[in-house]
N, CA, C, O and the ligand as a Tripos MOL2 file, in Angstrom:
@<TRIPOS>MOLECULE
protein
  293   291    74     0     0
PROTEIN
NO_CHARGES

@<TRIPOS>ATOM
      1 N         108.2210   52.9220   88.3960 N.3       1 MET1
      2 CA        109.2400   51.8570   87.9750 C.3       1 MET1
      3 C         109.0410   50.5540   88.3800 C.2       1 MET1
      4 O         108.8140   50.2890   89.5610 O.2       1 MET1
      5 N         109.1120   49.5910   87.3910 N.am      2 THR2
      6 CA        108.8800   48.2710   87.8140 C.3       2 THR2
      7 C         110.2930   47.5370   88.2120 C.2       2 THR2
      8 O         111.3870   48.0790   88.0560 O.2       2 THR2
      9 N         110.1170   46.3260   88.7070 N.am      3 LEU3
     10 CA        111.2340   45.5210   88.9950 C.3       3 LEU3
     11 C         112.1790   45.3130   87.7620 C.2       3 LEU3
     12 O         113.4080   45.2840   87.8300 O.2       3 LEU3
     13 N         111.4940   45.1830   86.7270 N.am      4 ILE4
     14 CA        112.3690   44.8730   85.5030 C.3       4 ILE4
     15 C         113.0760   46.1540   85.1600 C.2       4 ILE4
     16 O         114.2130   46.0920   84.6930 O.2       4 ILE4
     17 N         112.5130   47.2560   85.3460 N.am      5 ASP5
     18 CA        113.2580   48.5100   85.1020 C.3       5 ASP5
     19 C         114.4030   48.5950   85.9760 C.2       5 ASP5
     20 O         115.5330   48.8880   85.5860 O.2       5 ASP5
     21 N         114.0570   48.3110   87.2620 N.am      6 ASP6
     22 CA        115.1840   48.4370   88.3240 C.3       6 ASP6
     23 C         116.3220   47.5080   88.0150 C.2       6 ASP6
     24 O         117.4340   47.7970   88.4560 O.2       6 ASP6
     25 N         116.1590   46.4600   87.3250 N.am      7 LEU7
     26 CA        117.1310   45.5710   87.0570 C.3       7 LEU7
     27 C         117.9280   45.9840   85.7500 C.2       7 LEU7
     28 O         119.0130   45.4600   85.4960 O.2       7 LEU7
     29 N         117.4200   46.8310   85.0230 N.am      8 GLY8
     30 CA        118.0730   47.3490   83.7840 C.3       8 GLY8
     31 C         118.1690   46.3310   82.8290 C.2       8 GLY8
     32 O         118.9600   46.5250   81.9060 O.2       8 GLY8
     33 N         117.5330   45.2900   82.8540 N.am      9 ALA9
     34 CA        117.3590   44.3100   81.6940 C.3       9 ALA9
     35 C         116.6890   44.8820   80.4940 C.2       9 ALA9
     36 O         115.8640   45.7920   80.5790 O.2       9 ALA9
     37 N         117.0530   44.3420   79.3980 N.am     10 HIS10
     38 CA        116.5440   44.8420   78.0190 C.3      10 HIS10
     39 C         115.2300   44.5060   77.7930 C.2      10 HIS10
     40 O         114.4820   45.2460   77.1540 O.2      10 HIS10
     41 N         114.8280   43.2940   78.3340 N.am     11 ASN11
     42 CA        113.3970   42.8110   78.0120 C.3      11 ASN11
     43 C         112.9680   41.9780   79.1520 C.2      11 ASN11
     44 O         113.6880   41.7990   80.1350 O.2      11 ASN11
     45 N         111.8320   41.4860   79.0190 N.am     12 PHE12
     46 CA        111.2050   40.6970   80.1800 C.3      12 PHE12
     47 C         111.9130   39.2540   80.2570 C.2      12 PHE12
     48 O         112.0300   38.6710   81.3350 O.2      12 PHE12
     49 N         112.3500   38.7500   79.1180 N.am     13 ASP13
     50 CA        112.9210   37.3760   79.3450 C.3      13 ASP13
     51 C         114.3440   37.4830   79.8690 C.2      13 ASP13
     52 O         114.8140   36.5060   80.4520 O.2      13 ASP13
     53 N         115.0860   38.6070   79.7120 N.am     14 ASP14
     54 CA        116.3040   38.8040   80.2680 C.3      14 ASP14
     55 C         116.2040   38.9820   81.8450 C.2      14 ASP14
     56 O         116.9420   38.4140   82.6510 O.2      14 ASP14
     57 N         115.1640   39.8700   82.1600 N.am     15 ALA15
     58 CA        114.9020   40.0250   83.5910 C.3      15 ALA15
     59 C         114.4970   38.8010   84.2570 C.2      15 ALA15
     60 O         115.0750   38.5170   85.3060 O.2      15 ALA15
     61 N         113.5330   37.9820   83.7780 N.am     16 ALA16
     62 CA        113.1280   36.7630   84.2450 C.3      16 ALA16
     63 C         114.3150   35.7370   84.3220 C.2      16 ALA16
     64 O         114.3920   35.0180   85.3180 O.2      16 ALA16
     65 N         115.1900   35.6420   83.3720 N.am     17 ASP17
     66 CA        116.2460   34.6760   83.3970 C.3      17 ASP17
     67 C         117.4060   35.2320   84.5870 C.2      17 ASP17
     68 O         118.1060   34.4350   85.2110 O.2      17 ASP17
     69 N         117.4610   36.4160   84.7390 N.am     18 LEU18
     70 CA        118.3530   36.9430   85.8450 C.3      18 LEU18
     71 C         117.7850   36.6420   87.1810 C.2      18 LEU18
     72 O         118.4910   36.2440   88.1070 O.2      18 LEU18
     73 N         116.5380   36.8290   87.2770 N.am     19 ILE19
     74 CA        115.8010   36.5570   88.6050 C.3      19 ILE19
     75 C         116.0020   35.1440   88.9350 C.2      19 ILE19
     76 O         116.3520   34.7880   90.0600 O.2      19 ILE19
     77 N         115.7560   34.2350   87.8460 N.am     20 GLY20
     78 CA        115.9130   32.9480   88.1010 C.3      20 GLY20
     79 C         117.2720   32.3650   88.4630 C.2      20 GLY20
     80 O         117.3890   31.3460   89.1430 O.2      20 GLY20
     81 N         118.3260   33.0880   87.9560 N.am     21 GLN21
     82 CA        119.7240   32.8000   88.3180 C.3      21 GLN21
     83 C         119.9170   33.2040   89.7350 C.2      21 GLN21
     84 O         120.4960   32.4470   90.5140 O.2      21 GLN21
     85 N         119.4450   34.3990   90.1170 N.am     22 LEU22
     86 CA        119.6160   34.9150   91.4670 C.3      22 LEU22
     87 C         118.9720   33.9830   92.4760 C.2      22 LEU22
     88 O         119.5650   33.7160   93.5210 O.2      22 LEU22
     89 N         117.6880   33.4410   92.1780 N.am     23 ALA23
     90 CA        116.8800   32.6970   93.0430 C.3      23 ALA23
     91 C         117.6130   31.3210   93.1800 C.2      23 ALA23
     92 O         117.6060   30.7230   94.2550 O.2      23 ALA23
     93 N         118.2760   30.8060   92.0140 N.am     24 ASP24
     94 CA        119.1140   29.5840   92.2230 C.3      24 ASP24
     95 C         120.1610   29.7520   93.1970 C.2      24 ASP24
     96 O         120.3710   28.8370   93.9920 O.2      24 ASP24
     97 N         120.8960   30.8880   93.2370 N.am     25 VAL25
     98 CA        121.9640   31.1890   94.1880 C.3      25 VAL25
     99 C         121.3200   31.3130   95.6830 C.2      25 VAL25
    100 O         121.7640   30.6860   96.6450 O.2      25 VAL25
    101 N         120.3250   32.1180   95.7380 N.am     26 ALA26
    102 CA        119.7170   32.3150   97.1070 C.3      26 ALA26
    103 C         119.2270   31.0860   97.7380 C.2      26 ALA26
    104 O         119.3450   30.8790   98.9460 O.2      26 ALA26
    105 N         118.6530   30.2370   96.8820 N.am     27 ALA27
    106 CA        118.1240   28.8820   97.3130 C.3      27 ALA27
    107 C         119.1670   27.8380   97.6100 C.2      27 ALA27
    108 O         118.8760   26.8370   98.2660 O.2      27 ALA27
    109 N         120.3590   28.0500   97.1460 N.am     28 GLY28
    110 CA        121.4530   27.0760   97.2610 C.3      28 GLY28
    111 C         121.4340   26.0920   96.1530 C.2      28 GLY28
    112 O         122.1190   25.0780   96.2850 O.2      28 GLY28
    113 N         120.7360   26.2660   95.0800 N.am     29 ARG29
    114 CA        120.8520   25.2620   93.9590 C.3      29 ARG29
    115 C         122.0320   25.5030   93.2120 C.2      29 ARG29
    116 O         122.5520   24.5580   92.6190 O.2      29 ARG29
    117 N         122.6100   26.8290   93.1500 N.am     30 VAL30
    118 CA        123.8500   27.1180   92.5830 C.3      30 VAL30
    119 C         124.6140   27.7320   93.6190 C.2      30 VAL30
    120 O         124.1950   28.7350   94.1970 O.2      30 VAL30
    121 N         125.8560   27.1260   93.9300 N.am     31 ARG31
    122 CA        126.6270   27.6590   95.0730 C.3      31 ARG31
    123 C         127.9380   28.2700   94.6150 C.2      31 ARG31
    124 O         128.3830   28.0020   93.5000 O.2      31 ARG31
    125 N         128.5450   29.0570   95.4220 N.am     32 HIS32
    126 CA        129.7560   29.5810   95.1990 C.3      32 HIS32
    127 C         131.0090   28.5460   95.3550 C.2      32 HIS32
    128 O         130.9670   27.7160   96.2630 O.2      32 HIS32
    129 N         131.9730   28.5920   94.5850 N.am     33 ILE33
    130 CA        133.0380   27.6640   94.7810 C.3      33 ILE33
    131 C         134.0750   27.9810   95.7770 C.2      33 ILE33
    132 O         134.9270   27.1560   96.1050 O.2      33 ILE33
    133 N         134.0090   29.1700   96.2590 N.am     34 TYR34
    134 CA        134.9300   29.7050   97.4150 C.3      34 TYR34
    135 C         136.3460   29.2090   97.1790 C.2      34 TYR34
    136 O         136.8630   28.4390   97.9890 O.2      34 TYR34
    137 N         137.0260   29.6500   96.0340 N.am     35 ARG35
    138 CA        138.4090   29.5490   95.8350 C.3      35 ARG35
    139 C         139.1520   30.7450   95.9030 C.2      35 ARG35
    140 O         140.1810   30.9370   95.2550 O.2      35 ARG35
    141 N         138.5880   31.6300   96.7590 N.am     36 GLY36
    142 CA        139.3600   32.8640   97.1190 C.3      36 GLY36
    143 C         138.8040   34.3010   96.5230 C.2      36 GLY36
    144 O         139.1120   35.3760   97.0370 O.2      36 GLY36
    145 N         138.0170   34.1870   95.4650 N.am     37 ALA37
    146 CA        137.5300   35.3130   94.9490 C.3      37 ALA37
    147 C         135.9690   35.5010   94.9520 C.2      37 ALA37
    148 O         135.4150   36.3840   94.2990 O.2      37 ALA37
    149 N         135.3690   34.6750   95.6720 N.am     38 CYS38
    150 CA        133.8380   34.7400   95.9990 C.3      38 CYS38
    151 C         133.6480   35.7160   97.1240 C.2      38 CYS38
    152 O         134.5240   35.8590   97.9770 O.2      38 CYS38
    153 N         132.4220   36.4520   97.1460 N.am     39 PRO39
    154 CA        132.1480   37.4010   98.2270 C.3      39 PRO39
    155 C         131.9120   36.4860   99.5460 C.2      39 PRO39
    156 O         131.1880   35.4910   99.5310 O.2      39 PRO39
    157 N         132.5760   36.9230  100.6290 N.am     40 ASP40
    158 CA        132.2360   36.3640  102.0010 C.3      40 ASP40
    159 C         132.5480   37.2890  102.9820 C.2      40 ASP40
    160 O         132.9030   38.4310  102.6890 O.2      40 ASP40
    161 N         132.4380   36.8660  104.2040 N.am     41 ASP41
    162 CA        132.5370   37.8040  105.3920 C.3      41 ASP41
    163 C         133.9870   38.3930  105.4830 C.2      41 ASP41
    164 O         134.2190   39.5210  105.9160 O.2      41 ASP41
    165 N         135.0120   37.4500  104.9960 N.am     42 LEU42
    166 CA        136.3510   37.9650  105.1140 C.3      42 LEU42
    167 C         136.8160   38.8950  104.0270 C.2      42 LEU42
    168 O         137.5800   39.8330  104.2540 O.2      42 LEU42
    169 N         136.3350   38.6090  102.8440 N.am     43 GLU43
    170 CA        136.7720   39.3030  101.5750 C.3      43 GLU43
    171 C         135.7770   40.6130  101.2810 C.2      43 GLU43
    172 O         136.1390   41.5730  100.6010 O.2      43 GLU43
    173 N         134.6300   40.5080  101.8270 N.am     44 GLY44
    174 CA        133.6220   41.4480  101.5240 C.3      44 GLY44
    175 C         132.8440   41.0840  100.4080 C.2      44 GLY44
    176 O         133.0990   40.0540   99.7830 O.2      44 GLY44
    177 N         131.7420   41.9770  100.0420 N.am     45 ASP45
    178 CA        130.7070   41.6030   99.2920 C.3      45 ASP45
    179 C         131.0150   42.1070   97.7230 C.2      45 ASP45
    180 O         130.1260   42.0310   96.8750 O.2      45 ASP45
    181 N         132.2490   42.5910   97.4290 N.am     46 LYS46
    182 CA        132.4140   43.2660   96.1790 C.3      46 LYS46
    183 C         133.1840   42.3800   95.1970 C.2      46 LYS46
    184 O         133.2540   42.6910   94.0080 O.2      46 LYS46
    185 N         133.7880   41.2260   95.7110 N.am     47 LEU47
    186 CA        134.4100   40.3790   94.9390 C.3      47 LEU47
    187 C         133.7010   39.4760   94.1280 C.2      47 LEU47
    188 O         132.6030   39.1170   94.5540 O.2      47 LEU47
    189 N         134.1390   38.9760   92.9170 N.am     48 ARG48
    190 CA        133.4110   38.0690   92.1140 C.3      48 ARG48
    191 C         134.5290   37.1590   91.3870 C.2      48 ARG48
    192 O         135.5940   37.6360   90.9930 O.2      48 ARG48
    193 N         134.1920   35.8580   91.2570 N.am     49 ASP49
    194 CA        135.1860   34.8810   90.7000 C.3      49 ASP49
    195 C         134.5080   34.5730   89.3480 C.2      49 ASP49
    196 O         133.4120   34.0140   89.3150 O.2      49 ASP49
    197 N         135.1640   34.9400   88.2410 N.am     50 ALA50
    198 CA        134.5900   34.7020   86.8330 C.3      50 ALA50
    199 C         134.4320   33.1950   86.6370 C.2      50 ALA50
    200 O         133.6950   32.8240   85.7240 O.2      50 ALA50
    201 N         135.0260   32.3220   87.3740 N.am     51 ASP51
    202 CA        134.8890   30.8050   87.1880 C.3      51 ASP51
    203 C         133.8270   30.2120   88.0060 C.2      51 ASP51
    204 O         133.5950   29.0040   87.9460 O.2      51 ASP51
    205 N         133.1510   31.0330   88.7950 N.am     52 CYS52
    206 CA        132.1730   30.5910   89.7340 C.3      52 CYS52
    207 C         130.7600   30.7560   89.1580 C.2      52 CYS52
    208 O         130.4120   31.8510   88.7150 O.2      52 CYS52
    209 N         129.9750   29.7450   89.1520 N.am     53 PRO53
    210 CA        128.5850   29.9830   88.5420 C.3      53 PRO53
    211 C         127.6940   30.9120   89.4270 C.2      53 PRO53
    212 O         126.8070   31.5790   88.8940 O.2      53 PRO53
    213 N         127.9080   30.9600   90.7110 N.am     54 ALA54
    214 CA        127.0620   31.7830   91.5620 C.3      54 ALA54
    215 C         127.5960   33.3510   91.3720 C.2      54 ALA54
    216 O         126.7960   34.2860   91.3450 O.2      54 ALA54
    217 N         128.8360   33.5100   91.2610 N.am     55 CYS55
    218 CA        129.4910   34.8100   90.9920 C.3      55 CYS55
    219 C         129.1310   35.2780   89.6470 C.2      55 CYS55
    220 O         128.9450   36.4740   89.4230 O.2      55 CYS55
    221 N         129.0220   34.3340   88.7110 N.am     56 ARG56
    222 CA        128.4720   34.7300   87.3260 C.3      56 ARG56
    223 C         127.0700   35.4080   87.3490 C.2      56 ARG56
    224 O         126.8140   36.3960   86.6610 O.2      56 ARG56
    225 N         126.2180   34.8360   88.1520 N.am     57 ALA57
    226 CA        124.8680   35.4310   88.2920 C.3      57 ALA57
    227 C         124.9780   36.8960   88.8710 C.2      57 ALA57
    228 O         124.3290   37.8300   88.4010 O.2      57 ALA57
    229 N         125.8720   37.0200   89.9540 N.am     58 LEU58
    230 CA        125.9500   38.2590   90.5120 C.3      58 LEU58
    231 C         126.6250   39.2500   89.5550 C.2      58 LEU58
    232 O         126.2730   40.4290   89.5240 O.2      58 LEU58
    233 N         127.6140   38.7510   88.7600 N.am     59 ILE59
    234 CA        128.1250   39.6220   87.8180 C.3      59 ILE59
    235 C         127.0870   40.1610   86.7410 C.2      59 ILE59
    236 O         127.1420   41.3300   86.3590 O.2      59 ILE59
    237 N         126.1640   39.2860   86.2790 N.am     60 ALA60
    238 CA        125.0610   39.6610   85.4540 C.3      60 ALA60
    239 C         124.1950   40.6530   86.1150 C.2      60 ALA60
    240 O         123.7610   41.6330   85.5090 O.2      60 ALA60
    241 N         123.9170   40.3840   87.4690 N.am     61 ALA61
    242 CA        123.0750   41.3950   88.1960 C.3      61 ALA61
    243 C         123.7940   42.6960   88.2980 C.2      61 ALA61
    244 O         123.1720   43.7340   88.0720 O.2      61 ALA61
    245 N         125.0880   42.7220   88.6290 N.am     62 ASP62
    246 CA        125.8560   43.9790   88.7020 C.3      62 ASP62
    247 C         125.7230   44.6040   87.3890 C.2      62 ASP62
    248 O         125.3810   45.7860   87.4130 O.2      62 ASP62
    249 N         125.9200   44.0600   86.2350 N.am     63 GLN63
    250 CA        125.8450   44.6320   84.9480 C.3      63 GLN63
    251 C         124.4990   45.2670   84.6870 C.2      63 GLN63
    252 O         124.4190   46.4000   84.2140 O.2      63 GLN63
    253 N         123.4180   44.5200   85.0020 N.am     64 ALA64
    254 CA        122.0630   44.9150   84.8270 C.3      64 ALA64
    255 C         121.8150   46.0770   85.7000 C.2      64 ALA64
    256 O         121.0540   46.9430   85.2670 O.2      64 ALA64
    257 N         122.3930   46.2360   86.9690 N.am     65 MET65
    258 CA        122.0110   47.2550   87.8260 C.3      65 MET65
    259 C         123.0460   48.4250   87.7080 C.2      65 MET65
    260 O         122.9230   49.4180   88.4260 O.2      65 MET65
    261 N         124.0520   48.3110   86.8130 N.am     66 GLY66
    262 CA        125.0290   49.4650   86.7770 C.3      66 GLY66
    263 C         126.0610   49.4570   87.8610 C.2      66 GLY66
    264 O         126.8240   50.4110   88.0120 O.2      66 GLY66
    265 N         126.0900   48.4180   88.5980 N.am     67 VAL67
    266 CA        127.0340   48.3560   89.7180 C.3      67 VAL67
    267 C         128.4780   48.3070   89.0850 C.2      67 VAL67
    268 O         128.7810   47.4550   88.2490 O.2      67 VAL67
    269 N         129.3480   49.2740   89.5380 N.am     68 THR68
    270 CA        130.7510   49.4350   88.8650 C.3      68 THR68
    271 C         131.7710   49.1580   89.8630 C.2      68 THR68
    272 O         132.9370   49.0970   89.4720 O.2      68 THR68
    273 N         131.4930   48.9710   91.1620 N.am     69 ASP69
    274 CA        132.5820   48.8860   92.0470 C.3      69 ASP69
    275 C         132.9120   47.3930   92.5790 C.2      69 ASP69
    276 O         133.6970   47.1490   93.4950 O.2      69 ASP69
    277 N         132.2160   46.4920   91.8830 N.am     70 ALA70
    278 CA        132.5930   45.0890   91.9710 C.3      70 ALA70
    279 C         133.8720   44.7090   91.3910 C.2      70 ALA70
    280 O         134.2040   45.2630   90.3430 O.2      70 ALA70
    281 N         134.6870   43.7870   91.9580 N.am     71 LYS71
    282 CA        135.9010   43.4120   91.4260 C.3      71 LYS71
    283 C         135.9670   42.0260   90.9900 C.2      71 LYS71
    284 O         135.9090   41.1240   91.8260 O.2      71 LYS71
    285 N         136.0920   41.7650   89.6470 N.am     72 ILE72
    286 CA        136.0550   40.3900   89.1480 C.3      72 ILE72
    287 C         137.5380   39.9100   88.9540 C.2      72 ILE72
    288 O         138.4300   40.5310   88.3770 O.2      72 ILE72
    289 N         137.6210   38.6670   89.5590 N.am     73 LEU73
    290 CA        138.9960   38.0980   89.5080 C.3      73 LEU73
    291 C         139.1140   36.8340   88.7850 C.2      73 LEU73
    292 O         140.2090   36.2800   88.6850 O.2      73 LEU73
    293 ZN        131.3350   32.7180   93.7550 Zn       74 ZN74
@<TRIPOS>BOND
     1     1     2 1
     2     2     3 1
     3     3     4 2
     4     3     5 am
     5     5     6 1
     6     6     7 1
     7     7     8 2
     8     7     9 am
     9     9    10 1
    10    10    11 1
    11    11    12 2
    12    11    13 am
    13    13    14 1
    14    14    15 1
    15    15    16 2
    16    15    17 am
    17    17    18 1
    18    18    19 1
    19    19    20 2
    20    19    21 am
    21    21    22 1
    22    22    23 1
    23    23    24 2
    24    23    25 am
    25    25    26 1
    26    26    27 1
    27    27    28 2
    28    27    29 am
    29    29    30 1
    30    30    31 1
    31    31    32 2
    32    31    33 am
    33    33    34 1
    34    34    35 1
    35    35    36 2
    36    35    37 am
    37    37    38 1
    38    38    39 1
    39    39    40 2
    40    39    41 am
    41    41    42 1
    42    42    43 1
    43    43    44 2
    44    43    45 am
    45    45    46 1
    46    46    47 1
    47    47    48 2
    48    47    49 am
    49    49    50 1
    50    50    51 1
    51    51    52 2
    52    51    53 am
    53    53    54 1
    54    54    55 1
    55    55    56 2
    56    55    57 am
    57    57    58 1
    58    58    59 1
    59    59    60 2
    60    59    61 am
    61    61    62 1
    62    62    63 1
    63    63    64 2
    64    63    65 am
    65    65    66 1
    66    66    67 1
    67    67    68 2
    68    67    69 am
    69    69    70 1
    70    70    71 1
    71    71    72 2
    72    71    73 am
    73    73    74 1
    74    74    75 1
    75    75    76 2
    76    75    77 am
    77    77    78 1
    78    78    79 1
    79    79    80 2
    80    79    81 am
    81    81    82 1
    82    82    83 1
    83    83    84 2
    84    83    85 am
    85    85    86 1
    86    86    87 1
    87    87    88 2
    88    87    89 am
    89    89    90 1
    90    90    91 1
    91    91    92 2
    92    91    93 am
    93    93    94 1
    94    94    95 1
    95    95    96 2
    96    95    97 am
    97    97    98 1
    98    98    99 1
    99    99   100 2
   100    99   101 am
   101   101   102 1
   102   102   103 1
   103   103   104 2
   104   103   105 am
   105   105   106 1
   106   106   107 1
   107   107   108 2
   108   107   109 am
   109   109   110 1
   110   110   111 1
   111   111   112 2
   112   111   113 am
   113   113   114 1
   114   114   115 1
   115   115   116 2
   116   115   117 am
   117   117   118 1
   118   118   119 1
   119   119   120 2
   120   119   121 am
   121   121   122 1
   122   122   123 1
   123   123   124 2
   124   123   125 am
   125   125   126 1
   126   126   127 1
   127   127   128 2
   128   127   129 am
   129   129   130 1
   130   130   131 1
   131   131   132 2
   132   131   133 am
   133   133   134 1
   134   134   135 1
   135   135   136 2
   136   135   137 am
   137   137   138 1
   138   138   139 1
   139   139   140 2
   140   139   141 am
   141   141   142 1
   142   142   143 1
   143   143   144 2
   144   143   145 am
   145   145   146 1
   146   146   147 1
   147   147   148 2
   148   147   149 am
   149   149   150 1
   150   150   151 1
   151   151   152 2
   152   151   153 am
   153   153   154 1
   154   154   155 1
   155   155   156 2
   156   155   157 am
   157   157   158 1
   158   158   159 1
   159   159   160 2
   160   159   161 am
   161   161   162 1
   162   162   163 1
   163   163   164 2
   164   163   165 am
   165   165   166 1
   166   166   167 1
   167   167   168 2
   168   167   169 am
   169   169   170 1
   170   170   171 1
   171   171   172 2
   172   171   173 am
   173   173   174 1
   174   174   175 1
   175   175   176 2
   176   175   177 am
   177   177   178 1
   178   178   179 1
   179   179   180 2
   180   179   181 am
   181   181   182 1
   182   182   183 1
   183   183   184 2
   184   183   185 am
   185   185   186 1
   186   186   187 1
   187   187   188 2
   188   187   189 am
   189   189   190 1
   190   190   191 1
   191   191   192 2
   192   191   193 am
   193   193   194 1
   194   194   195 1
   195   195   196 2
   196   195   197 am
   197   197   198 1
   198   198   199 1
   199   199   200 2
   200   199   201 am
   201   201   202 1
   202   202   203 1
   203   203   204 2
   204   203   205 am
   205   205   206 1
   206   206   207 1
   207   207   208 2
   208   207   209 am
   209   209   210 1
   210   210   211 1
   211   211   212 2
   212   211   213 am
   213   213   214 1
   214   214   215 1
   215   215   216 2
   216   215   217 am
   217   217   218 1
   218   218   219 1
   219   219   220 2
   220   219   221 am
   221   221   222 1
   222   222   223 1
   223   223   224 2
   224   223   225 am
   225   225   226 1
   226   226   227 1
   227   227   228 2
   228   227   229 am
   229   229   230 1
   230   230   231 1
   231   231   232 2
   232   231   233 am
   233   233   234 1
   234   234   235 1
   235   235   236 2
   236   235   237 am
   237   237   238 1
   238   238   239 1
   239   239   240 2
   240   239   241 am
   241   241   242 1
   242   242   243 1
   243   243   244 2
   244   243   245 am
   245   245   246 1
   246   246   247 1
   247   247   248 2
   248   247   249 am
   249   249   250 1
   250   250   251 1
   251   251   252 2
   252   251   253 am
   253   253   254 1
   254   254   255 1
   255   255   256 2
   256   255   257 am
   257   257   258 1
   258   258   259 1
   259   259   260 2
   260   259   261 am
   261   261   262 1
   262   262   263 1
   263   263   264 2
   264   263   265 am
   265   265   266 1
   266   266   267 1
   267   267   268 2
   268   267   269 am
   269   269   270 1
   270   270   271 1
   271   271   272 2
   272   271   273 am
   273   273   274 1
   274   274   275 1
   275   275   276 2
   276   275   277 am
   277   277   278 1
   278   278   279 1
   279   279   280 2
   280   279   281 am
   281   281   282 1
   282   282   283 1
   283   283   284 2
   284   283   285 am
   285   285   286 1
   286   286   287 1
   287   287   288 2
   288   287   289 am
   289   289   290 1
   290   290   291 1
   291   291   292 2
@<TRIPOS>SUBSTRUCTURE
     1 MET1         2 RESIDUE 1 A MET
     2 THR2         6 RESIDUE 1 A THR
     3 LEU3        10 RESIDUE 1 A LEU
     4 ILE4        14 RESIDUE 1 A ILE
     5 ASP5        18 RESIDUE 1 A ASP
     6 ASP6        22 RESIDUE 1 A ASP
     7 LEU7        26 RESIDUE 1 A LEU
     8 GLY8        30 RESIDUE 1 A GLY
     9 ALA9        34 RESIDUE 1 A ALA
    10 HIS10       38 RESIDUE 1 A HIS
    11 ASN11       42 RESIDUE 1 A ASN
    12 PHE12       46 RESIDUE 1 A PHE
    13 ASP13       50 RESIDUE 1 A ASP
    14 ASP14       54 RESIDUE 1 A ASP
    15 ALA15       58 RESIDUE 1 A ALA
    16 ALA16       62 RESIDUE 1 A ALA
    17 ASP17       66 RESIDUE 1 A ASP
    18 LEU18       70 RESIDUE 1 A LEU
    19 ILE19       74 RESIDUE 1 A ILE
    20 GLY20       78 RESIDUE 1 A GLY
    21 GLN21       82 RESIDUE 1 A GLN
    22 LEU22       86 RESIDUE 1 A LEU
    23 ALA23       90 RESIDUE 1 A ALA
    24 ASP24       94 RESIDUE 1 A ASP
    25 VAL25       98 RESIDUE 1 A VAL
    26 ALA26      102 RESIDUE 1 A ALA
    27 ALA27      106 RESIDUE 1 A ALA
    28 GLY28      110 RESIDUE 1 A GLY
    29 ARG29      114 RESIDUE 1 A ARG
    30 VAL30      118 RESIDUE 1 A VAL
    31 ARG31      122 RESIDUE 1 A ARG
    32 HIS32      126 RESIDUE 1 A HIS
    33 ILE33      130 RESIDUE 1 A ILE
    34 TYR34      134 RESIDUE 1 A TYR
    35 ARG35      138 RESIDUE 1 A ARG
    36 GLY36      142 RESIDUE 1 A GLY
    37 ALA37      146 RESIDUE 1 A ALA
    38 CYS38      150 RESIDUE 1 A CYS
    39 PRO39      154 RESIDUE 1 A PRO
    40 ASP40      158 RESIDUE 1 A ASP
    41 ASP41      162 RESIDUE 1 A ASP
    42 LEU42      166 RESIDUE 1 A LEU
    43 GLU43      170 RESIDUE 1 A GLU
    44 GLY44      174 RESIDUE 1 A GLY
    45 ASP45      178 RESIDUE 1 A ASP
    46 LYS46      182 RESIDUE 1 A LYS
    47 LEU47      186 RESIDUE 1 A LEU
    48 ARG48      190 RESIDUE 1 A ARG
    49 ASP49      194 RESIDUE 1 A ASP
    50 ALA50      198 RESIDUE 1 A ALA
    51 ASP51      202 RESIDUE 1 A ASP
    52 CYS52      206 RESIDUE 1 A CYS
    53 PRO53      210 RESIDUE 1 A PRO
    54 ALA54      214 RESIDUE 1 A ALA
    55 CYS55      218 RESIDUE 1 A CYS
    56 ARG56      222 RESIDUE 1 A ARG
    57 ALA57      226 RESIDUE 1 A ALA
    58 LEU58      230 RESIDUE 1 A LEU
    59 ILE59      234 RESIDUE 1 A ILE
    60 ALA60      238 RESIDUE 1 A ALA
    61 ALA61      242 RESIDUE 1 A ALA
    62 ASP62      246 RESIDUE 1 A ASP
    63 GLN63      250 RESIDUE 1 A GLN
    64 ALA64      254 RESIDUE 1 A ALA
    65 MET65      258 RESIDUE 1 A MET
    66 GLY66      262 RESIDUE 1 A GLY
    67 VAL67      266 RESIDUE 1 A VAL
    68 THR68      270 RESIDUE 1 A THR
    69 ASP69      274 RESIDUE 1 A ASP
    70 ALA70      278 RESIDUE 1 A ALA
    71 LYS71      282 RESIDUE 1 A LYS
    72 ILE72      286 RESIDUE 1 A ILE
    73 LEU73      290 RESIDUE 1 A LEU
    74 ZN74       293 GROUP 0 **** ****
């Protein structure tokens, strides 16, 4: 199984785009807005803020990986 298979992306472009978005978050080029619904040490790692660009990358990753226990606020 390849990384792309693991991501559950439909094609290479989708997987490359998702990896690029996650790399932007990891490198700090795209940051969480921290208005209460972003994942952090207090709230845990399962919250997502639909208005936050960093959270939207996580939401896309969740969907690609079949994660169902994240809570989108
Ligand atoms: Zn966020």
